[in-house]
C-alpha positions in Angstrom: 13.3 2.6 -21.2 12.1 2.1 -17.7 8.6 1.4 -18.8 9.8 -1.4 -21.1 11.8 -2.8 -18.2 8.8 -2.9 -16.1 6.7 -4.7 -18.7 9.7 -7.3 -19.3 10.0 -8.0 -15.4 6.0 -8.3 -15.1 6.2 -11.0 -18.1 8.9 -12.9 -16.4 6.9 -12.9 -13.1 3.9 -14.3 -14.9 6.0 -16.9 -16.6 7.4 -18.2 -13.4 4.0 -18.6 -11.7 1.5 -19.7 -14.5 2.5 -23.4 -13.5 2.5 -22.6 -9.7 -1.1 -23.7 -9.0 -1.5 -27.3 -8.6 -4.6 -29.4 -9.0 -6.4 -30.5 -5.8 -8.3 -28.9 -3.0 -7.5 -25.2 -2.1 -6.6 -24.9 1.5 -5.6 -22.0 3.6 -8.0 -19.7 2.1 -7.6 -17.3 5.0 -4.7 -16.0 3.1 -7.1 -14.1 0.8 -8.7 -12.1 3.8 -7.8 -8.4 4.0 -5.8 -8.1 7.1 -6.2 -4.2 7.8 -9.1 -2.0 8.2 -7.9 0.8 5.9 -7.6 -1.4 2.7 -10.8 -3.2 3.6 -12.6 0.1 3.3 -11.0 0.6 -0.1 -12.6 -2.4 -1.7 -9.1 -4.3 -1.0 -7.5 -2.1 -3.9 -3.9 -1.2 -2.7 -1.4 -2.9 -5.0 -0.4 0.4 -6.6 -0.6 2.7 -3.5 0.9 0.6 -0.9 2.1 3.7 1.1 1.7 2.3 4.7 2.9 -0.7 6.9 0.4 -3.1 5.2 2.2 -2.8 1.9 4.0 -6.1 3.1 0.7 -7.9 2.5 -0.5 -5.9 -0.7 2.7 -5.2 -2.5 6.0 -5.6 -0.6 7.6 -3.4 -3.1 5.9 -0.4 -1.3 8.2 -0.9 1.8 10.7 1.0 -0.1 8.6 4.2 -0.3 7.9 4.3 3.5 10.0 7.0 5.3 9.2 6.1 8.7 9.3 3.0 10.8 5.9 1.8 11.3 3.8 -0.7 13.5 0.2 -1.8 12.7 -2.2 -3.8 14.7 -5.6 -4.8 13.2 -8.6 -6.8 14.4 -11.4 -8.3 12.4 -14.7 -9.6 13.8 -15.8 -12.1 11.3 -19.3 -14.1 11.3 -20.1 -16.0 14.6 -17.2 -16.4 16.7 -14.6 -16.1 14.2 -11.8 -13.5 14.3 -8.8 -12.3 12.8 -5.7 -10.7 14.5 -2.8 -9.2 12.5 0.5 -7.6 13.6 2.6 -5.7 10.9 6.0 -4.0 11.3 8.3 -2.1 8.8 11.7 -0.3 8.8 14.1 1.2 6.2 17.7 0.7 5.9 20.5 1.8 3.6 20.4 -1.8 2.1 16.8 -1.7 1.5 13.7 -2.1 3.6 12.2 -5.0 5.7 8.8 -6.0 6.9 7.1 -8.6 9.3 3.6 -9.9 9.2 2.0 -12.2 11.9 -1.6 -13.2 11.3 -3.9 -15.5 13.2 -7.2 -16.6 12.2 -9.6 -18.2 14.9 -12.5 -20.3 13.6 -14.1 -20.3 17.3 -15.6 -23.4 18.7 -16.9 -25.8 16.1 -19.3 -28.4 17.2 -17.8 -32.0 16.7 -20.4 -34.7 16.3 -19.6 -38.5 16.7 -22.2 -41.0 15.5 -24.8 -38.2 15.5 -24.2 -37.0 19.0 -22.4 -33.7 20.0 -19.1 -34.8 21.5 -17.7 -31.2 22.4 -16.0 -28.6 20.3 -13.0 -28.2 18.0 -10.7 -25.3 18.2 -9.5 -24.6 14.7 -6.9 -21.9 13.7 -4.7 -20.6 11.1 -1.4 -19.0 11.5 0.9 -17.2 9.2 4.4 -15.7 9.7 5.8 -13.5 6.9 9.0 -11.8 6.2 9.4 -9.1 3.5 12.1 -7.3 1.8 12.1 -4.4 -0.6 14.8 -2.4 -2.6 15.2 -0.1 -5.6 15.5 -1.8 -8.8 15.7 1.1 -11.2 14.9 4.7 -10.8 11.2 4.8 -9.3 10.9 1.2 -9.8 10.9 -1.1 -6.7 10.6 -4.6 -6.2 9.7 -6.6 -3.1 9.5 -10.3 -2.1 8.0 -12.1 0.9 8.7 -15.5 2.4 5.9 -17.1 4.6 5.4 -19.9 6.8 1.7 -21.1 7.1 0.2 -23.4 9.5 -3.6 -24.7 9.3 -4.8 -26.5 12.3 -8.1 -28.4 11.8 -7.8 -30.3 15.1 -5.1 -31.1 17.6 -4.1 -34.1 15.5 -5.0 -32.9 12.1 -2.9 -30.0 10.8 -0.6 -29.0 7.8 2.0 -26.5 7.2 3.3 -24.7 4.0 6.1 -22.5 2.7 5.1 -19.9 0.2 6.3 -16.4 -1.2 5.1 -13.3 -3.0 6.8 -11.0 -5.5 5.7 -7.5 -6.2 6.7 -4.4 -8.5 5.7 -0.8 -7.8 6.3 1.8 -10.4 6.2 5.3 -8.9 5.4 8.5 -10.8 6.1 6.7 -14.4 5.0 9.9 -16.2 7.9 11.9 -14.2 7.9 15.7 -15.3 5.6 15.2 -18.3 2.7 16.4 -16.0 3.4 20.2 -15.4 0.7 20.5 -12.9 2.3 19.7 -9.5 -0.9 19.2 -7.7 -1.8 16.4 -10.0 0.4 13.5 -9.1 0.8 10.9 -12.1 -0.3 7.4 -12.0 1.3 4.6 -10.0 1.5 0.9 -11.2 1.9 -2.0 -9.2 2.0 -5.8 -9.7 1.6 -8.5 -7.0 1.8 -12.3 -7.3 0.7 -13.8 -4.0 1.2 -17.3 -2.5 3.5 -19.0 -4.7 4.2 -22.5 -3.3 3.1 -25.9 -2.5 0.2 -26.4 -0.2 0.0 -28.9 2.6 -1.0 -32.5 2.6 -3.6 -33.8 4.9 -3.1 -37.7 5.0 -3.0 -38.6 1.2 -5.2 -35.7 0.0 -3.1 -33.1 -2.1 -3.8 -29.3 -1.5 -2.8 -26.2 -3.2 -2.5 -22.7 -2.1 -4.9 -19.9 -3.3 -2.4 -18.4 -5.9 -3.5 -14.7 -6.8 -2.2 -12.3 -9.3 -3.0 -8.6 -8.8 -2.4 -5.5 -11.1 -3.3 -2.2 -10.1 -3.2 1.6 -10.8 -3.4 4.4 -8.1 -3.9 8.0 -8.9 -3.3 11.0 -6.3 -5.1 14.1 -6.7 -3.8 17.0 -4.6 -5.5 20.2 -4.6 -3.5 23.5 -4.6 -6.1 25.2 -2.4 -8.5 23.9 0.2 -12.1 22.8 -0.5 -13.6 22.6 2.7 -10.1 21.6 4.0 -10.1 18.6 1.5 -6.5 18.1 0.5 -5.9 14.5 -1.2 -8.1 12.1 -2.9 -6.7 8.7 -3.8 -8.3 6.8 -6.8 -7.4 3.1 -6.8 -8.2 0.2 -9.2 -7.0 -3.5 -9.0 -7.6 -6.3 -11.3 -7.3 -9.8 -9.8 -7.0 -13.3 -11.1 -7.1 -15.8 -8.3 -6.6 -19.5 -9.0 -9.8 -20.4 -6.8 -12.4 -18.0 -8.3 -12.8 -15.9 -11.4 -11.5 -12.6 -12.4 -12.5 -9.8 -10.2 -12.1 -5.9 -10.0 -11.4 -4.0 -6.8 -12.0 -0.3 -6.7 -11.5 2.4 -3.9 -11.7 6.2 -3.3 -10.0 7.7 -0.3 -10.6 11.4 0.8 -8.2 13.1 3.2 -9.0 16.3 5.2 -5.9 17.8 6.9 -5.9 20.1 9.8 -9.3 19.9 11.1 -8.0 20.6 14.5 -4.4 20.9 15.7 -2.5 17.7 14.4 -5.8 16.0 13.4 -6.4 14.5 10.0 -9.6 12.7 8.8 -10.3 10.2 5.8 -13.4 8.8 4.2 -13.1 5.6 2.3 -15.4 4.0 -0.2 -14.9 0.7 -2.2 -16.4 -1.9 -4.4 -15.5 -5.5 -5.1 -16.9 -7.0 -8.0 -18.4 -9.6 -9.1 -20.2 -11.0 -6.0 -22.4 -13.9 -5.6 -24.2 -12.5 -2.6 -25.6 -9.6 -4.5 -24.4 -6.1 -5.6 -24.6 -4.6 -2.2 -22.4 -7.3 -0.8 -19.4 -5.8 -2.7 -19.9 -2.4 -1.1 -17.3 -1.3 1.5 -16.9 1.8 3.7 -14.3 3.1 6.1 -13.1 5.9 8.1 -9.9 7.1 9.5 -8.5 9.5 12.1 -4.8 10.5 12.2 -3.6 12.2 15.3 0.0 13.4 14.5 1.7 9.9 14.3 -1.2 7.6 15.4 -3.8 6.6 12.8 -7.1 4.8 14.0 -9.1 3.1 11.3 -12.4 1.4 11.0 -14.4 -0.2 8.1 -17.2 -2.8 7.5 -17.8 -5.0 4.7 -21.1 -6.1 3.6 -21.6 -9.8 2.9 -25.3 -10.0 2.1 -27.4 -12.4 4.1 -24.4 -13.3 6.0 -24.1 -10.0 7.6 -21.6 -7.3 8.1 -17.9 -7.6 9.4 -16.2 -5.0 11.2 -12.6 -4.2 11.2 -10.5 -2.0 13.5 -6.8 -1.0 13.1 -4.1 1.1 14.7 -1.1 2.5 12.9 1.8 4.2 14.5 4.7 5.9 12.7 7.9 6.6 14.5 10.0 9.7 14.0 9.2 13.0 12.2 6.0 12.9 10.1 6.0 14.7 6.7 2.9 16.1 5.6 2.1 18.3 2.5 2.7 21.9 3.1 0.0 24.1 4.5 -2.5 24.9 1.7 -4.0 28.2 0.7 -7.6 29.0 0.6 -7.7 32.5 -1.2 -6.1 34.4 -3.9 -4.3 33.6 -7.1 -0.8 34.5 -5.8 -1.2 32.4 -2.8 -2.2 29.3 -4.9 0.8 29.9 -7.1 3.3 30.0 -4.3 1.9 26.6 -3.1 2.4 25.1 -6.6 5.9 26.3 -6.7 6.7 24.8 -3.2 5.1 21.3 -4.4 7.2 21.4 -7.5 10.3 21.9 -5.6 9.5 18.7 -3.5 9.5 16.6 -6.9 13.0 14.7 -6.8 13.2 14.9 -10.6 12.6 18.7 -10.7 15.2 19.0 -8.0 17.9 17.1 -10.1 17.0 19.6 -13.1 17.2 22.5 -10.9 20.8 21.5 -9.7 22.0 21.2 -13.2 20.9 24.7 -14.1 22.3 26.2 -10.8 26.0 26.3 -12.0 25.1 28.1 -14.9 23.2 30.7 -13.0 26.5 31.3 -11.0 28.7 31.7 -14.2 26.2 34.4 -15.4 26.6 36.4 -12.0 30.4 36.7 -12.4 30.5 39.4 -15.2 28.3 41.4 -13.1 30.9 41.5 -10.3 33.7 42.5 -12.8 31.8 45.5 -14.0 32.5 46.9 -10.5 36.1 47.0 -10.7 36.8 50.1 -12.8 34.8 52.1 -10.1 37.6 50.8 -7.8 40.4 51.9 -10.0 39.1 55.6 -10.3 39.1 55.7 -6.4 42.7 54.7 -6.2 43.8 57.4 -8.9 41.9 60.0 -6.8 43.8 59.2 -3.9 47.2 59.6 -5.7 
C-alpha cells in the first residue's frame, strides 16, 4: 500500500512540473553545481541517501532522517578565478525538520572590452538563499520542500532575480522485514524535482530556470564482522533529466572504515557521471573523508578533461551525541551472531513486533508462579 502511495505521489509531482520549463535561454545555471565535497566525490548521486545536512540541496525529504543538528561549510575551487562558497544548516523539531542553504558563486574578474579596448574588469556573481522543510508523510515515507530566492548579477546595472522551489520524496527501508539479514540494509528510493519556477528577465529577453528531475536508489551494505575495519559500503545510483541537457546517469560508491584510531573514521568515495562531452575520464570523481567524533572533513576532485580539475573541500559538524553502529566482531561464529542480534533489535519494525509479543510471554510466565503455591500450603500444615 505504501509503495503504491509512493508511485501515486511521484506521478502527481511529474504532472505538476512537465510544463514548468519555459522556452527561452537558460539562466542561473550555477544552480546545477554540486555544492558540497562529499557528494561531488560520489558522482553527484545522493537523492536516495540524503543522510547529512546537504540533503536540503539533493533531497529535502532527507532532513527528516537526520537525528542531530548539523552545520556544513563547503568551498569549491573552480576554473581560473571562479569559486563557490556554500553554508548549510539543519535541525529537527516535533513538527518536522528545517534546513537553510546559502550559496554564493563568484565568477572572478571578467575583462570588459569597449570598442575593442580593455576598459577594466566586471565582477559577476550569483547568490541563492534557500529554506527547506521536511516531515513524515506515511510510515517510512518522507516529503520535503524548498523555497529559494536567486540573484544573478552580471554587472552593477544588469542583474535579475527569481523565485523557485524544489520538492522531494524519500522512501526509507521499503522492503521492511522481508530482508532477514540485518547486516544487509534494504534499498532506499528518492525523487527530487529542482528549480520549479519562473526565470529572471534581462531587459526584454525571457529566461527559464534549469529544471531538473532526479530519481535515485541507495543501498547500504553493513558487514557483521570487520574486514580490515571496513564497516559500511553505500552504493548509489541516480537518473537525471535536466531541461537544459540530455538524460544522464550518476553513480557513486562510498566505503567507511570505523575506529581506525580513537574516535577516527575514514571514507573513500568513487563516482561516475555519464554521459560526458569532454571524454570518459572527465566523468570520474574521487573523494575522501575523515570523521573525528562530531567533525567530518571532506575533500574531492572532479576531472573536467581539458579544462582541468576542480577541488572541493568541506566541513560538517554534528551537535549532540553521535550514534554509530555497534562495535563489530572480528572472529568467531558466536560473536558474529551476537552482533546480528543487536543490529536486528535496532530495526524499528522489529521492535514493534517484539513489543506485541512481550505481553504473551508475560502471560505464559504466570502459571509457573502458581505451581509454587502448593509448596507454601504444605509448610503451613506442618506448622500447625
